[in-house]
BABADREN-635731 format. One record per residue: x, y, z of N, C-alpha, C in turn; residue in one letter. Coordinates in steps of 0.02 Angstrom, whole numbers, plus 32768, in hexadecimal, padded with zeros to 4 digits. Layout:
<atoms>
XYZXYZXYZa...
</atoms>
This chain:
<atoms>
F2AD9A35ADEEF2979A21AE2EF2B39A53AE63xF28A9A56AE93F2A09A89AECBF2A49A5DAF0ExF2989A1EAF0CF29799F8AF4EF2DB99EDAF66xF2E29A11AFA5F3289A18AFC4F3299A02B00BxF36199E7B01AF36999D2B061F3949A00B080xF38A9A19B0B9F3B49A4AB0DBF3CD9A2AB123xF4019A3EB139F4199A2BB17CF43D9A63B1A0xF43B9A69B1E5F45A9A92B20AF4769A77B249xF4B19A79B250F4CF9A65B28BF4C99A90B2CDxF4B19A74B304F4A49A9DB339F4D59A8CB36CxF4FF9ABEB383F52F9AB0B3B0F5129AA4B3F8xF52D9A6CB41DF5109A5AB45BF5299A83B493xF50E9A70B4CFF5209A93B507F55F9A75B531xF57A9A40B515F5B49A23B535F5E69A23B502xF6289A1CB519F65E9A23B4E2F65899DAB4B8xF66499EBB478F66799B9B44CF6199999B433xF5EA99B9B450F5A099A4B445F58499D4B408xF55C99B0B3DCF53799D3B3AEF50199A4B394xF4D199BFB36CF4A09997B351F49299B8B308xF46D9993B2E0F45999AFB2A1F41099A4B298xF3F899E7B280F3B499E5B272F3A899E0B225xF37B99BCB20CF36C99B1B1C2F32A99D1B1B2xF32599E6B17DF2E499F6B15EF2DE99FDB113xF2A99A0FB0F7F29C9A09B0ACF2789A50B097xF2879A61B05AF2629A97B03EF2519A85AFF5xF2189A9AAFE1F2009A7EAF99F1C69AB1AF82xF1CE9ABDAF40F1999AF1AF22F1BF9B2BAF10xF1969B53AEE8F1B59B91AECCF1CB9BBEAF04xF2099BD9AEFAF2229C04AF2EF1F39C4AAF29xF1D69C5AAEF1F1AF9C99AEEAF1699C93AEF4xF1549C56AF0FF10B9C47AF17F0F19C7DAF4AxF0B59C89AF3FF0939CC1AF69F0899CA3AFB5xF0829C5EAFB5F0709C41AFFAF0A19C13B00ExF0B19C1DB054F0E39BF3B072F0C49BC4B0A4xF0D19B85B09EF0B39B57B0CCF0F29B39B0FAxF0E19B3EB139F1149B20B16EF0F89AE6B190xF11B9AAEB190F1069A6EB1B0F13F9A59B1E3xF12C9A4BB216F15F9A28B248F13F99EFB26ExF16499C1B27DF14B9984B2ADF17D997AB2E3xF165995CB31BF18F9945B34EF1B6997AB377xF19099B7B377F1B199EAB3ADF1B599C8B3EFxF17F99A3B408F184996FB438F1A19934B41CxF1E3992DB427F20798F8B3FFF1F098B2B40CxF1CA98A5B43CF1AC985BB44DF16D9857B429xF1569883B3FEF11D987CB3DDF1219873B392xF11B9839B374F1399828B332F105981BB301xF0C4981CB30BF0939817B2D7F09D984BB2A1xF0A89889B2AEF0AF98C1B284F0F398B4B258xF1279897B271F163988AB250F14D9854B216xF12D9822B22BF11597EFB1F7F0EA9810B1C1xF0BD983EB1D1F0979860B1A0F0BB9885B171xF0F198AEB18CF11F98CDB160F14E98A6B132xF15C986CB154F188983CB128F1609829B0EBxF11E981DB0F0F0F9980EB0B3F0E8984EB089xF0E19889B0A8F0CF98C4B07FF10A98DCB05AxF14798D7B06EF18298ECB04AF18598D0AFFExF1819891AFF5F186987AAFB4F14A988EAF8BxF112989EAFA6F0D798BCAF80F0E598FFAF6BxF1019926AF98F1189967AF85F158996DAF53xF185993EAF57F1BA9934AF2AF1A29929AEE0xF16998F9AEE4F15698E0AE9DF129991DAE83xF10B9942AEAEF0DB9975AE93F11299AEAE77xF14499B9AE97F17D99E7AE82F19499D6AE3FxF1A09992AE37F1BB997EADEFF18D9986ADC0xF151997CADCFF113998AAD9FF10499D0AD95xF12299FFADBAF1149A49ADB1F0CD9A54ADCDxF0BA9A35ADFCF0719A49AE15F06E9A67AE56xF0AC9A71AE72F0A39A9AAEB9F09A9AE4AEA9xF0749AFFAED2F05E9B4CAEC4F07A9B72AF01xF0929B50AF33F0A89B70AF71F0ED9B59AF81xF10A9B80AFACF14E9B68AFCBF1429B44B00DxF15F9B08B00EF1569AE0B049F1969AD7B06BxF1989AE3B0B3F1D39AD8B0DDF1BA9AA4B10ExF1E09A68B110F1CB9A31B136F2009A14B166xF1F09A16B1A3F2209A01B1D9F20899BFB1F3xF2159982B1D2F1F39943B1EAF1FD992FB237xF2389943B250F246993AB296F26C997AB2ABxF24799A6B2CDF26399E9B2D5F28A99EFB310xF29299BAB336F2B499C9B386F2E49990B38AxF3229993B369F3519961B37DF369995AB3C1xF3639997B3E3F379999CB42CF3499969B457xF3099973B44AF2E19941B46AF2EA98FAB458xF2FA98EAB418F30698A6B3FFF33D9888B42DxF36D98ADB449F3A29899B46FF398988EB4B2xF356989FB4CDF351989FB514F32B985AB529xF3589827B52FF34597E8B547F36197DFB585xF33E97C8B5BBF35397BCB603F33A9778B616xF36B974FB62AF358970BB643F32696EBB619xF33896E6B5D3F31B96C6B59EF2CB96E2B58ExF2C49722B5ABF2849744B59BF2939783B572xF26C9791B544F27997CEB517F24E9803B53FxF278983FB556F2539872B572F25598B1B543xF23598A6B508F23D98D8B4D3F2139917B4D8xF1ED991CB50BF1B69953B516F1D49992B538xF208998AB563F22799BEB58CF27299CAB57DxF28C9A00B583F2CF9A11B584F2E699FCB5CBxF31199CAB5CAF32A99ACB60BF35399DEB638xF3729A0EB614F39F9A43B633F3779A70B65CxF3399A87B63CF3129ABAB65CF2CF9AA1B678xF2B99A69B65BF2769A4BB670F2389A6FB64AxF2519A98B614F2249ABAB5F4F2069A8DB5BAxF1C59A8CB5B0F1A19A63B57FF1B99A88B537xF1CB9A5EB50BF1E59A7BB4C9F1B09AA1B4A5xF1729A91B4B3F1369AB9B492F1169AEAB4C5xF13C9B05B4F0F1269B3CB51BF1589B74B51CxF1419BACB532F16F9BEBB539F18B9C04B4FAxF1659BFDB4C5F17F9C1FB483F16B9C69B48DxF1959C8FB46CF1919CDAB47BF1519CF7B468xF1389D29B490F1069D5BB479F1259D93B44FxF1199D89B417F1419DB0B3DCF12D9DFBB3DCxF0E89E0EB3E0F0D59E56B3D0F0FC9E86B3F5xF1029E7BB440F1219EB2B46AF16B9EB6B44ExF1899E82B430F1C99E81B41DF1DC9EACB3E3xF1A79EAFB3B1F1AE9ED8B376F1809F13B374xF15E9F23B3A5F12B9F55B39EF1529F9CB38ExF1889FABB3AFF1B29FE3B39DF1CB9FE6B358xF1DF9FACB344F1FB9FACB300F1C79FB9B2C4xF1899FA8B2CFF1589FB6B299F1319FFAB2AAxF13EA01BB2DBF119A05BB2EAF12EA08BB2B0xF0F3A0A3B295F0FDA0D5B261F106A0C0B21CxF106A07DB217F109A05AB1D6F0D3A03FB1B7xF09FA034B1DDF061A012B1C1F040A043B194xF017A029B163EFEDA05AB137EFB1A032B129xEF91A04AB0ECEF49A036B0D5EF549FEFB0B4xEF8A9FD0B0A6EF959F99B07DEF9A9F5DB0AAxEF689F33B0B3EF6A9EF6B0E2EFA39ECAB0D6xEFAF9EB7B095EFEC9E8CB085F02A9EACB099xF0339EE9B087F0729F0DB09CF0809F0AB0E9xF0439F14B111F0489F16B155F0659ED2B170xF04C9E9BB15AF0609E5AB164F0AC9E54B15CxF0C09E6CB123F10C9E67B111F1359E8BB13ExF11B9EC5B156F13D9EF4B189F1459ECAB1CCxF1149EAFB1E0F1119E8CB21BF1429E4CB21AxF1439E29B1E4F16D9DF2B1D9F1B79E08B1D6xF1C49E3AB1B3F2099E58B1B1F2229E66B1F8xF1F89E88B222F2069E96B264F2159E5AB28AxF1EE9E27B282F1FE9DEEB2AAF2399DC9B294xF2459DCCB24FF2829DA8B241F2C49DC8B251xF2BD9E0FB254F2F69E35B26DF3029E30B2B7xF2CA9E26B2DFF2CF9E16B325F2F49DD6B32DxF2DE9DA2B30EF3029D62B30CF3479D66B2FFxF35D9D88B2CEF3A59D93B2B5F3C99DBBB2EBxF3AA9DDDB315F3D39E03B34AF3DF9DD8B388xF3BF9DA1B389F3C19D79B3CEF40C9D57B3CBxF4249D4DB407F4639D2FB412F4549CF6B445xF4469CB9B423F4339C82B44FF4749C63B46FxF4719C4CB4ABF4A99C24B4CCF4A79BDEB4D6xF46A9BC7B4CEF4619B79B4DDF4499B5CB498xF44F9B17B49AF4399AFAB45DF3EC9AF9B456xF3C89AFCB491F3819AFCB48CF36C9B46B469xF38F9B77B488F3819BB7B46AF38F9BBEB421xF3C29BA1B40BF3D59BA5B3C5F39F9B7EB39CxF3909B41B3B2F35B9B1DB391F3169B46B389xF3099B66B3C4F2C69B90B3C0F2CA9BC6B38ExF3009BE9B387F3069C22B35DF3079C12B315xF32B9BD6B307F3249BB8B2C4F2E39BA4B2AFxF2BF9B82B2D3F27A9B6DB2C8F24B9BAEB2B7xF2519BDCB2EBF22E9C1BB2E1F23A9C41B2A8xF2809C45B290F2949C69B255F2729C44B215xF26F9C02B218F2549BDDB1E1F2099BE4B1D7xF1E99BEFB20EF19D9BEFB20AF17F9C32B20ExF1A99C66B21EF1859CB1B22FF1639CCBB1F4xF1739CBBB1B8F1599CDAB180F12C9CA4B158xF1119C76B17CF0E39C46B158F0A09C5AB155xF07A9C4DB11FF0339C58B117F0089C21B13CxF02A9BE3B13CF0059BAFB159F03F9B8AB17BxF0339B81B1C2F0629B60B1F3F0439B2AB217xF0589AE9B20DF0339AB4B22AF0689A8CB257xF0589A85B291F0889A69B2C5F0689A21B2D9xF08699E6B2C4F06F99A7B2C7F07E9986B30AxF04F9978B336F05F9954B376F02B9912B374xF02E98FBB3B8F00098C4B3C2EFF198C8B410xEFBE98A8B423EFAB98A5B46AEFC49864B486xEFA89851B4C2EFBC9813B4E4EF9F97DAB4BCxEF6097D2B4C9EF35979DB4ACEEF697C0B493xEEE597D0B44EEEBC9809B442EE9C97FCB3F7xEE65981FB3EBEE4F9829B3AFEE6B9869B38FxEE6D986EB34BEE8A98A6B32DEE6598E7B33ExEE8B991BB343EE699963B358EE9D998FB344xEE7E99CCB345EEAB9A0CB333EEA39A43B371xEEDE9A6AB37AEED59A9EB3A6EEE89ADDB377xEEBC9B0FB37AEEC59B47B355EEAA9B8AB371xEEAF9BBDB358EE949C01B373EE4C9C0CB354xEE1E9C20B381EDD39C28B36BEDD79C56B32BxEDFD9C8BB326EDF49CB9B2ECEE119C98B2B0xEE2D9C5EB2B1EE399C3CB273EE0D9C05B25ExEDD99C04B27DED9B9BDEB26CED5E9C08B25BxED399BF0B227ED349BB3B204ED679BACB1CAxED9C9BD8B1C4EDC89BD5B18FEDF39B90B188xEE019B7AB1BCEE209B38B1C2EDF69AF6B1C3xEDB49B03B1BBED8C9ACAB1BFED9B9A97B17DxEDB69AACB14AEDCD9A7EB11BEE029A52B12DxEE309A6BB159EE699A42B173EE459A0FB1A6xEE129A20B1CAEDF399F1B1FBEDD099BCB1D0xEDB399D4B1A0ED8C999EB16EEDC09971B154xEDF69988B136EE2C995DB117EE44992AB14BxEE54993FB18BEE729918B1BDEE3798E5B1D8xEDF798F7B1CFEDCB98D0B1EEEDCD98CDB23AxEDD79906B257EDDB990BB2A0ED9C9905B2CCxEDA798EDB302ED6B98E6B335ED5B9925B352xED8A995CB354ED7A9998B374EDB599CBB35ExED9A9A08B359EDC89A42B34EEDBF9A6FB38DxEDF39A77B3B1EDEB9A9CB3F3EE109AE4B3EAxEDF89B14B402EE099B5CB3F3EE129B7DB431xEE499BA8B430EE539BD2B469EE899C08B44CxEE7C9C49B468EEA39C7EB456EEED9C79B477xEEE29C60B4B1EF259C5CB4DBEF1B9C1FB506xEF389BEBB4FFEF319BADB525EF619BB0B564xEF829BE5B571EFA49BF3B5ABEFF09BE5B5ACxF00D9BBBB575F04D9BA5B580F07E9BBBB548xF0689BF2B51FF0949BFAB4ECF0A09BCAB4BBxF0759BA6B4A2F0819B6EB471F0959B8AB430xF0B69B60B406F0D29B7AB3C9F09F9B90B392xF0689B6BB393F02E9B79B36AF0139BBDB371xF0139BDCB3ADEFF29C14B3C2F0229C55B3BBxF0609C44B3ACF0919C80B3A4F0759CAFB36FxF06C9C9DB32DF0599CCBB2F8F0169CE6B301xEFE29CC1B30BEFA29CDDB319EF999D13B34ExEFC19D02B384EFCB9D38B3BDEFED9D73B3A4xF01F9D69B37AF0429DABB35FF0169DD5B336xEFF39DBBB309EFC19DDEB2DBEF899E02B303xEF6E9DD0B335EF369DEEB361EF4B9E24B387xEF819E27B3A3EF9A9E5DB3C9EFAC9E9CB3A2xEFC79E8CB36BEFD39EBFB331EF929EDFB322xEF5A9EC2B316EF1F9EDAB303EEFF9F05B339xEF049EE9B372EEE39F19B3AEEF089F53B3BDxEF4E9F4CB3B3EF799F89B3C0EF729FB8B391xEF5F9FA7B34EEF5F9FD5B315EF1B9FD3B2F9xEEE69FEAB316EEA39FE3B2F9EE95A00AB2B6xEEBDA039B2ABEEB4A064B271EED3A048B232xEEF2A010B236EF139FF2B1FDEF049FA8B1F7xEEFA9F9EB1AFEEDE9F58B19EEF1A9F24B1ADxEF0C9EF6B1D6EF3F9EC8B1E4EF189E7FB1E8xEF1F9E55B1B6EF009E17B1B9EF229DE6B1E3xEF039DA9B1F5EF1F9D70B214EF519D53B1DExEF949D69B1E7EFC89D5AB1B2EFDA9D0FB1AExEFC19CE7B1DAEFD99C9EB1D7EF999C74B1F2xEF8C9C3CB1D0EF629C0CB1E9EF889BD4B20BxEF7E9BCAB249EFA89BA0B26BEF7C9B6AB296xEF989B34B2A1EF749AFEB2CAEFA59AC7B2E1xEF8E9AABB317EFB79A6EB338EF8A9A38B31DxEFA69A05B2FCEF8499CFB2E1EF939990B313xEF649976B331EF6F9937B35EEF5D98FBB33CxEF8A98D3B325EF84989BB2FAEF7F985FB32FxEF45985DB353EF319822B37BEF65981BB3B6xEF7C97DFB3C5EFA997D4B3FAEFEE97BDB3EDxF01897C8B421F05F97B5B415F06F976EB3F7xF0439743B408F04A96F9B3E8F03796F6B3A9xF0199729B387EFF99723B344F02A9739B310xF06A9725B313F0989736B2DEF0A296FCB2B4xF07296F6B27EF06E96BDB24BF07296D7B20CxF08F96ACB1D7F09096C1B195F04896CFB17BxF01896A5B188EFD496AFB164EFAC96EDB17ExEFBF96FFB1C2EFA2973AB1D8EFCA9777B1C0xF00A977BB1BDF03197A6B1A7F02197B8B15AxF018978BB12EF0069793B0EDEFBE97B2B0E8xEF8E97A0B112EF5297C0B110EF529804B126xEF7E9816B159EF809857B170EFA59883B136xEFD69860B11CEFF49888B0E3EFC8989FB0A8xEFA0986AB09AEF719877B064EF3D98AEB078xEF2B98B1B0B8EEFF98E1B0CEEF18992AB0C7xEF59992FB0D9EF819970B0D6EF859983B08FxEF949953B063EFA49962B01DEF5E9981AFFBxEF2D995CB00DEEE99971AFF8EED199B3B012xEEE699C3B04EEEDE9A07B06AEEFE9A37B03CxEF349A2FB032EF619A5EB00BEF439A64AFC1xEF2E9A2DAFA7EF129A2DAF63EED49A52AF65xEEA89A47AF9CEE679A6EAF9BEE719AB6AF9ExEEAC9ACCAFC2EEBE9B13AFC7EEDA9B32AF83xEEE59B09AF56EF099B1AAF16EF4D9B23AF1BxEF6D9B07AF51EFB79B06AF55EFD59AD2AF2DxEFB69AA0AF1EEFCE9A65AEF6EF989A5CAEBFxEFAE9A5AAE84EF8A9A58AE43EF719A0AAE3CxEF4099F6AE64EF2B99B5AE69EEE299B2AE82xEEBD9981AE6EEE73997DAE85EE739953AEC1xEE5E9974AEF4EE5C9946AF3BEE1E991AAF3DxEE2898EDAF64EDE898C2AF6DEDB598E8AF92xED7598CBAF93ED4098F0AFB2ED4898E4B000xED3B991FB029ED45991BB06FED01991AB08DxECFE98EDB0C5ECC298F0B0F3ECC69926B123xEC929946B135EC8C9980B163ECA89961B1ADxECCE998AB1C8ECE09973B217ECC199A3B243xECB99991B27DEC9399C3B2B2ECBA9A0BB2AAxEC909A39B2BBECA39A7AB2BCECCF9A89B2FBxECE89ACAB304ED0D9AD9B342ECEE9AD9B383xED139AD0B3BCECFA9AD2B3F6ED2C9AF1B423xED149B1FB455ED449B41B480ED699B12B4AAxEDA99B18B4A5EDD59AE7B4D5EDBE9AEAB519xEDA49B26B535ED8C9B31B578ED4E9AFBB58DxED309ADFB554ECF69AB1B558ED0F9A6DB563xED589A64B55AED709A20B568ED849A10B5AAxED6F99DCB5C3ED8699CDB60EEDC699A1B604xEDFB99BAB62FEE32998BB639EE2A9969B678xEE0E9930B679EE009902B6B8EE3E98EFB6D5xEE4898FDB713EE7E98ECB737EE7098C0B778xEE9F988FB77CEE959861B7B7EE9C9887B7F5xEE73987AB829EE7B9898B86FEE999875B89BxEEB8983AB886EEDF9815B8B4EF0D97DFB883xEF4097C6B8A8EF689792B886EF499756B87CxEF549734B84CEF4396F0B83FEF4696D9B7FAxEF2296A3B7E9EF24967FB7A9EEE2968FB77FxEEE896AAB748EEA896B8B724EE879680B700xEE4E967AB70FEE239648B6EFEDF09662B6C8xEDF29678B683EDC596A0B65DED83967BB64FxED50969BB657ED08967DB640ECF396A1B5FDxED1796C5B5DFED0B96E5B5A2ED4096E3B573xED3096E0B52BED6196DEB4FBED639728B4D9xED969730B4B1ED9B976CB48AED5D9773B45ExED3E97B1B45DED0597C1B431ECC297B0B458xECC6978FB491EC859788B4B8EC6F97C5B4D1xEC1E97CAB4D2EC0A9805B4F0EBF697F7B53FxEC08982EB565EBEF9828B5A9EBCB9866B5BExEBA79858B5F6EB83988FB614EBA698A7B658xEB9A98DCB674EBBB98F6B6ADEBA298C6B6E0xEBD298AFB70DEBCC987DB741EBD39832B72DxEBD99821B6EDEBEC97E4B6D4EC2D97D0B6E8xEC3E978DB6F2EC7C9775B706ECA8976CB6CBxECDD978CB6C7ED089789B68EED40974BB69DxED5A9749B6DBED84971BB6EEED7F970CB739xED9596D2B754ED9D96C4B799EDE596CDB7A6xEDF096E6B7E2EE3A96EAB7FDEE4596B6B82BxEE6B9682B81FEE6D9646B84AEEAB965FB87FxEE989657B8BBEEC8966DB8F4EF039640B8FBxEF3F965FB901EF799639B905EF999642B947xEF77965BB97AEF949663B9BCEF549664B9EAxEF679661BA29EF32966FBA59EF10962ABA6FxEEDB9631BA98EEB695F2BAAFEE9C95C2BA80xEE8695E2BA48EE6895B6BA10EE9595C3B9CFxEED995C0B9E2EF0295C0B9A1EEF39585B979xEEE99593B936EEE19564B900EE9D9544B905xEE799559B92CEE2E9547B933EDFC957FB91CxEE0795BFB93FEDDB95F1B932EDE4960FB8EExEDA79627B8D3EDA1964BB895ED79968EB8A5xED9B96C7B88CED7796FFB891ED699723B852xED23972FB841ED0D974BB806ED26978BB7EExED459791B7B8ED5697D8B79EED1C97EDB76CxECFC9822B77BECBB9830B75AECCF9874B72BxECA79876B6F2ECA798A6B6C5EC8898E3B6E6xECAE991FB6D3EC88995FB6EFEC6A9986B6C0xEC5B9969B685EC359986B64EEC18995AB61ExEBE0996CB5F7EBCB9940B5BFEBFE9946B584xEC08990DB564EC379911B527EC4A98D1B50FxEC8198CFB4E7EC9A9891B4D2ECEA988CB4E7xECFF984DB4EDED41983EB501ED70984DB4CAxED9D9879B4D0EDD2988BB497EE0B9869B4A2xEE239861B4E1EE60983FB4EDEE63981FB531xEE8E97EDB53DEE9B97CFB579EEE797C8B588xEEF897B4B5C3EF3F97A9B5D6EF4E9765B5BFxEF8B9758B59AEF9D971EB58AEFC296F8B5C7xEFE29723B5F0EFFF9704B62EEFC696FEB66BxEFB496C9B67DEF7996BBB6A8EF8A96CDB6EExEFC696D1B703EFDC96E5B748EFD4972FB746xEFA59749B779EF95978DB77CEFB297A9B7BFxEFCC97E5B7C3EFDD9803B803EFA5983DB804xEF9E9850B845EF6A988BB853EF7A98C9B824xEF4998DDB806EF569912B7D6EF669902B78DxEF7398C6B781EF8798B5B735EF4A98B2B70AxEF5098BEB6CBEF1998BFB69BEF079879B68AxEEC09871B699EEA5982FB67DEE83982FB63ExEE689865B62AEE419871B5ECEE2D98B6B5DFxEE1E98BAB59FEE0398FAB58CEDBE98EEB56ExED899918B589ED42990DB571ED32994CB555xED1E9949B512ED0F9987B4E8ECC49990B4EDxECB099CDB50CEC6E99DCB516EC609A16B4EDxEC249A35B4FCEC0E9A6DB4D1EC079AADB4FAxEC029AA3B537EBFA9ADBB569EC3D9AEFB58BxEC4D9B2FB591EC889B46B5ADEC869B35B5FBxECBC9B18B610ECBC9B04B653ECD79B41B680xECB39B4EB6BBECCF9B85B6E4ED189B78B700xED299B38B708ED689B24B723EDA29B36B6EDxED8C9B3DB6ABEDBD9B3FB673EDBE9B83B65CxED889BB0B664ED879BECB644EDBB9C1AB657xEDE19C3AB629EE139C62B63CEE4F9C44B65CxEE599C0AB661EE939BE0B684EEC19BC4B65AxEEEE9BA2B67BEF229B7EB64EEF029B3BB633xEF049B37B5F3EEDB9B06B5D3EF039AC6B5C1xEF419AC8B5C7EF6D9A8DB5ADEF789A58B5E9xEF879A1DB5D7EF9299EBB604EFDC99F5B628xEFFE9A0CB601F0489A10B600F06899CCB5F9x
</atoms>
């Protein structure tokens, strides 16, 4: 058996402080394919951890039976620093409290960092070119000298993931249907993942603007392709962010269902010698720029008129904002209207809204002028 638990102690930023990161590896070390899975990079998002809790024994049993055909590296809760950020009985696991930086933002733009290292080394062998790029990235990581715990954690994660063929980052939304974020040039290749997850939407963008973890490797290979057009450079990694419903949806039965979907995805790819269940087709990809992030234009209490999955047309009322100040405080209701045709993918679980806060995502089909080329994330 190859099922192994690993741990790494991360020195903290204050005297006497440290934390331990745990992860697992399983499957043949000589396998041609490496799969990297992580959950809870946003440490307050736990449905992915529940899914990996159920997936790990399935991989362990498949390993014991000799049916694993890939090497799996699994971080069930990849951000112990974020797990520790509780303030006044609230878990603030999305941001580094020292810097204010979102844990899933500002990951490095790798190609400019390794362009000089690969110059003159690329050739006519596409597989060899991917290995050259991966080696250069690994060497760059090894040369870094992090000074903070957050920097050490990021480099450890990046080192574990940089040479993966499939990299899946498990997250969740606020109150939401299942969906995927991925790069447009990885579709329809990842449609089988969407089918296995039974997502409501697959949202695509080359660059969502924030330097998200799932965009690091596609961006690396895309830039390498464009800078070296005379050499064959494939997209060396299939990557995606998997949004497993909402934060409150951390339940055994859902985690088991999600783990089975992941197991069947890998089996369908031939990475586990098992016969997967029949999958139902999920919707095809949609540009993320066609998804409206509907924001409150004033503070107040949200009273939704729509539920998850409901279809709306431009101008329909998604929610009323109940005034909480002024001459009609707690009497007046101002409608918050959809700016596009589509369906409700997510809502806010906290119903007190401030001006500019996200109230809903509406997945449409037409690229919105206000979204095209802009920053696409809620943050």
